[in-house]
N, C-alpha and C positions, 0 to 999 in steps of 0.2 A: 480491630486487628485484621490481618490478611485473611485468616480463616473465616471470620465473620463476613467479610466482603465477598469471599468466594461463595459462602452459603447464600447470600442475598442474590448474587448473579445466577446461581443455580435455580433459585426459586422463580426468578423473572424469566430466565431462558433455560427451561428444563431440557429442551431438546438439543442444546448445543453441547457437542462433545469434542474432545481433542484439543490440541494446542493450535494457536494461530499459524497459518501458512504464509510463506513469503509471497509477495506480489510478483506475478510473472514478468519476465524482462520485457516482453513486447506489449504489455498492458497500456503504457503511456504512449506508445508509438501509433496505436490504432487511430485515435482522434486526429493526430497530426496528419496521418496519411489521408484520412477522410477530408480534412481541410484542404490539403494540397490538391486532392482530386477535384474538390468543389471549385477551387480557384482556377484550375485548368479549364473546367467546363465554362466558368464565367468568362475567362479570357477568350475562349472560342466563340461564345455567344456575342461578346463585345466586338470581336473582329467581324463577325457576320453582320452585326448591326451597323458598324461603321463602314461597311462596304457600300451602303446607300449614300445618296447625296446629302450634303450638309444643308440644313435649314437655317441654322444660326452659326455663322462663322465668326470666331472671336480672335482677338489678338493673342490670347492664351488658348492654344489649340485644345488644351485639356477641358475647356468649357464649351467646346463645340457641341451643337445639338443636331442630331441626325434624324432622318425620316423614320417614323414609327418608334422613336425612342420614348420610353416612359420612365417615370420616377416613382419611387416608393412613396405612398401617400403619407407615411409617418415621418419621412425625412424632408428636410428643407430643400427647396429647389435651388440648384446652383445657378446663380445669375452672374453674368459678366459685368453687370452694372452695380453689383452689390456694394462695392466700396467706392463708388463714384463721388460720394460726399467728401472724401479726403482729397487734399490738394495734390498728393502724389499720384492720383489716378489720371491726371491730365495726360492726354496722348493715347489713352485707351480707346478701344472701339469695338463694335460688333456689327455684323451685317445680317439682315433677314432676307432670305431669298427662298420662298416656298415652292413656287412653280418654276422649274428650270426649262421645261419643254415648251417650245413655241406654240404647239397645237393646244396644249392645256391653257395657255394664256389667252389664245384667241377664242376659245370656247367657254370662257368663264361666265359669260352673261347669257348664253343661249340655252334653250330647252331642247334636249335631245328628241328628235322625231317630229318636232313642230316646225313646219316650214312655211306657214302662211297665217295671215290674220283672219282668214275665213274660219268660221266656227267659234269665234269669240263673242258673237252677238252683234257685230257691226253690220250696218247696212252695206249693200253691194257698192253703192256710190262712194262710200267712205273708203272701202277696200281698194277700189279702182283709183281713187285719188292718191292713196299711199303708193300704189304701184308706179304711178306717173312721177312721184317724188323719189323713186328708187328705194322704197322701203317695202320689203316683202316678208320679212321674218321677224316675229316678235321676240322680245327678251323675256326673262323670268317674270319681272314685275309687270310687264305689259300683258302677258298671257294670264296672269292671276288677277291683275287689277282692273282690266277693262270690263270683264263680266260683272265684277262686284260693283263698280260705279254705275253700270247700266241698270242695276236693280233698284235705283232710287232710294238708297240708304246711306247713312253717314258712314264714311269709309276713311280709314287711315292707311295710306300707302307708304310703307317703309322699305326702302331698298338702298343698297350701297350706292355711293356716289358714282355717277357716270353709267348707270344701268338702264337709262331710258325712261325715267319716271315722268318726264314732261308729256310724252305721247300717251302714257298710261292714263292720264286724266284728261288730256286735251281731246283725244279721239271720241270717247263717250260723251264728253261735254259738248262738242260740236254737233254730234248726232242728235243730242237732246235739243239743242238750239234750232236745228233745221226743222224739227217737228213742232216746236213751240211757235216758231214764226208763223206757221200756217193758221194757228188758232188765235193769234193776237195781231190781226191786220191793222187795227186802229191805234196801235201804240204811238205815243207822241215821240218827238225827237229827244235824243239823250235819255232814252228809257231802255236800259239793257235788260236782257234776260238772264245773264250769268255774269259772275264777277270773279276775277283771279287777282288775289292780293299777294304781294311779294314784300320782303323786308328791305330790298334795295332797288335803286333805279336801274342799275345795269342788268339785273335779272329780269326786271319788267320789260326792258327793251329786247332782251334775248327771247323771252317767251313771245313777244310781239312778232319777232321775225318768223318763228315757227307758225304762229297763227296766220301770218300773212301768206305763207305758202299754202296752208290749208284753205284759206279764203279764196285764193285764186282758182282753186279747183272746185270748191263746193259752194261758192257764191253766198257769203253772208258778210255782215258789216261788223267791224270791230274798231276799237279805239284804245290807244296806249297813252296814259297820262302819268307823269311822275312829278315829284316835288321840285321846287325851284320856280321862282316868279309866279307864285300862286295868286298873288294879288292881281297881277295882270290877267291871268287866266280867268279869275272870278269876275273881274270888272268888264272883260271883253271876251265872253265865252263863245265858243263855236257850237252851233246846234246842227246835228246831223243824225241820220238813223244809226243806231248802235244796238247790236245784238250781244256782243261780248265786250266787256270792259276790263282791261288789264291795267293795273295801277299799283304803285307803292301804297303802303297802308296809310301813311299820313295824308297823301294827296286825295285818296278815295274818301277819307273821312271829311276833309274840308269841302270837297266838291259836293258831297251829299248834304252836309249841314247848310251850305250856302244855297242849295236848291238848283245848282247848275245841272245836276244829274238826278233823275227820278228813279229810285231803286225799288219802287213798289212792285215791279214785275220780276224782280230777281228771284229765281227758283233754284239756283245752284251757286254756291260759294266755294272757291278753292283757296286754301292757304298754302302757298308753296313755301318750302323751307319752314315748316310749322314749328320745329324746335327752336328756330331763331326768333320767329314771330312771338313765341310764347316765353322768351327769356325776360330778364329784368328790364330791358329797354322798351319792350312793346306790350307786355302782357295786359296791364290795366287798360291801356289805350285800345287794344284790339277787342278785348272782352266787352267794353262799353259799346263799341261800334257794332259788334255782332248781335247784341241784344236788340237792335233795331229791326232785325229780320225775323220772320216767322220760321225759325229753324225747327225742323221736326225733332221731337225727342226720341222717336223710334223710326220705323220705316215711313217714307213719304207716301202720299196717296197713290194708290194703284191705278188711278185714272190716267191712262196713257193717251186718251183722245184729246183732252184739253190741257190747260195749264194746271200743274199740280197745286194742291192747296197749301202745302208747306215747302219750305226751302231745304234743299239738300246741302250738307256740309262735307267737303272732302279735304283731308289734311294730307300733305305730302312732305316727306322728310327722309333724310339719310340716316336718322337715328330715331329710336322709339323711346322717348323719356318715360321712365317708370312712374313719374309724378304727373303725367299728362292728365289723368282723370281728376286730380286735385285742382288743376288749373281750369279745366273745362266744365267743372261741376255746375257752374252757374248758367251754362249755355245749353248743354245737352246731358242726357243720361249717359254716363260712361259705358253702360251695358249696350247701348244702341250703336256704338262705334264698332264697325266690322274691321278687324285688323288684317291687312294683307302684307306679308313680308317675304323677302327673298331668303334663300338658304344661308347666305353668308353675311347677313345683317349683323353689325357690331363685331365683325372679325377684321383682323389685319388684312390688307389687300394681299391676296395670294399671288397675283400676277405682276406685282411691281416690287423690285428689290428696294430695300430701305437700309441706309447706312446711318448708324448712330455714332457720333464723334464726341468724346468728352474733352471739352475745351475750356480754358479760362477766358474771361471777358476780353483780355488784351489779345488773345490768340484768334478771336473770331474775325476781325477785319482782314488780316492777311490771308486767312484760309478762304474767306469768301471771295476775295479778289483772285486768288489762285483758281478756284473752281469756275468762276464766271468767265475769266479770260480763256480757259480751256474750252468752255462751251461756246464762247464768241468765235473762237478760231474755227470751230466745227459748225457754226450757225445753229446751235441747239437752243430752241426757245426755253427760257428759264423764268420761273416765278419765285420771288423771294418774299417770305412772310416775316413780319415783325409784329410784336404784341402791342406797340404803341405807335401813334401817328408821328411823333417826333423822331423815333428810330427809323421809321419808314422813310421820312424825308431825308434823314442823314445818310441812309444807305444809298439812296438815289444820287445825292450829291457826291458821296465818296466814290462811287463807281464812275460817274461822269468825269470827275476830276482826274481819274486814273485811266481815261481813254476808253471806257465802256459806255456805250449809249444806253441809257436806262430812263424809263418814265416811272412815276409813282402814283399810287391811288390809295386814298384813305378818306374816311368820313369827315375829317375836319377841313377838307379842301372846299373852296367856294364852288358853287354849281357850275359856273361858266368855265372854270379851269378843269373841273372833274369830268365834264361832258366830253366824250370821245377819247379819253385816255385809254380805256380798256380796248376800244375799237382799234387803236393804233397797234396794240400788241396782237390782236386777233387777225388783222389784215397783213401783218408781217412788216410793218414800217419800222418796228423795233423788236428786238429779240429778248430783252430783259425788262421785267416790270417788278418794282418794289411795292408791296401793298400790305395792308392789314387784313384782318379777317373779313372785311367787307367784300373782298374778292374770292372768299373761300366758299360762299354759299350759292350753290346752284349753277354758277356760270359754266357754260359748256366750253371749257378751255381745251378743245381737242388738239390745238396746235402745240400746247405745252408738252415738253418731254422731261423736264427736270424741275422738281420743287425743292427749294432750299429753305428750311425753317431756321432762319438766322436767330430768331428768338423761339425756342421750343415752347409750344403752348402749355398752359397750366390746366386746361379743361380737356377731357377726353373727346368730347363732341367736336371741339375745334380741331383736334388732331385728325379725326376721321374726315372732316370736311376738307382740310388742307390737302391731305393725301389724295383725295378724290379729284384734284385738279389734273392729275395725270392718269393714264391707264383707262381712259373712258371707252365706252363701247365702240368698237370699230377701230380703235387707235391704242391697242394694248402693248405693242412692242416697243423696245428701246426706250423705256421710261425708267426714271430713277428718283428716289426721294433721299435727301441728305438732311440730317438733323444735327444742329449744334446744341449740345446739352451742357449747361454750366451751373445754373442755380439749383438750390435745394428742391424746390417744387418741380423743377424740370427733371431732375434726377428721379424723383418719386414717380412721375408719370412714365418716364422711360422704363423704369423697373416694372411697372404694371403692364406695359406693352410687351416687354420681353417675357414676363411670366405667362402672359396669355398665349404667346406663341409656343412656349415650351410645353404647356399643358394642353394645347389645342382647345382653348376655351374662348368665350366671348370677352371682349374688352369690357372692363368694369366701369360703372359709374359714367354713363353717357348722358346724364341729365343736363349737362352744360350749366350756363350761368342763370339758374332759376332759384337760387337759395332764398332770395328776398321774397319771391312770389309765394313759395311754400310757407315761409315764416308768417307772411301776412295772412295767408289763408288759415293757418293754425290759430292765430290770434283772433281772427274773425269767428271761427267756430267756437272758441272759448268765450265769446262775448266780451272780449277785452278791447275791441275796436268799435 
């Protein structure tokens, strides 16, 4: 009954007296007022935030990303490329432009307050040679890498593309050679003291050009040998004094096995573009070759008067694969590898604007022709990347048929045709080159101002290397990267790049094409191979 219910309530709530009172009229209005006040504060903060420059400019302005803008870690990050797997997204785009100021772009590679190579451990004759070559100020990777290499230890030099890594290992290497020459006067011909290995022929020739400039000033002997016509080279070899041997990996291995070159005196090996050398195409081959050398598992001998007892290993790369210790485990102790890296390693290039265009496959050729013709009218040197050699050849023919002079470069080309193609672009005989990733590794394309990824890469390491063909040290202004995004995997990689910029984090998964290497190593460790 009602009386019984009231007795029960009185027992539970003995201190409650009186009848219920009406809810005040302004009770429900207070939360709404607080919400409106909070929204006003948020709008003011958003206006202040958007007063800065735009880092990511989208077709839909609501998705623009501004400098210092942050996202709630519990909320999904808004991406302009989120719906790009749908066919209705064709025609969408976004542009990344982090550094707007010209001075910021020019200073991206330099160390504040460091104006000279003196104090890095280099001998005075090496510093004077650099001055004669017009080089007086070191970059980040040079300032950190040169002292590390001079300590006779295994070193990994990892820096963004175009940051001056070649001099970072060549200068200490040449200084070592000059000292070792004096203690090995009775070396026979074709017996080098140091070895530089590259994944491609064009890169070997490029390093050879830099070594040639140093050799003119510092007086040492070097040789550059690449693949192609190896039978003729082996059957009719040239014998001459050699202190530094620069070669592609395949040529060096064949010349060593055939006995044309005696590598018993080699005390320093450099693997340039090490991430490429260690991918599916080279890893087993290069590991077998490196086992022939007495590479030190830790620091090399401290005997600086004579020839060191062990061989020093230097790896040079624009990326630092997380699985590198897995691959090199049979050669060195991973703990002995001293890692030297630049502050912006594995980040999107901050000084080069990048445009991402969502296109269908049929929309790519006319868009490419439109961009290249505009560049040709302004004489802007352009590099066009494709994922396959057949597409690379087609792009070159397509442009030439439409009145644009273009050369092509890919690994399937015969040696005689391939030789000198890149040199035509470098010397300005042609302003457009169509190529595969063979031209994305290490080549000093200071003349290039526009990179077009006709086929967007599917590996993050390839994306980093391709973008590095422009905006190189000393040539950072008026550069641009344009990406054609169409396939599912291409969209996935574009989303990772956009997400990394919005969160100001490193680019994920830069291991490149080394899945087979890792799988083989795992099987070997499990005693299944």
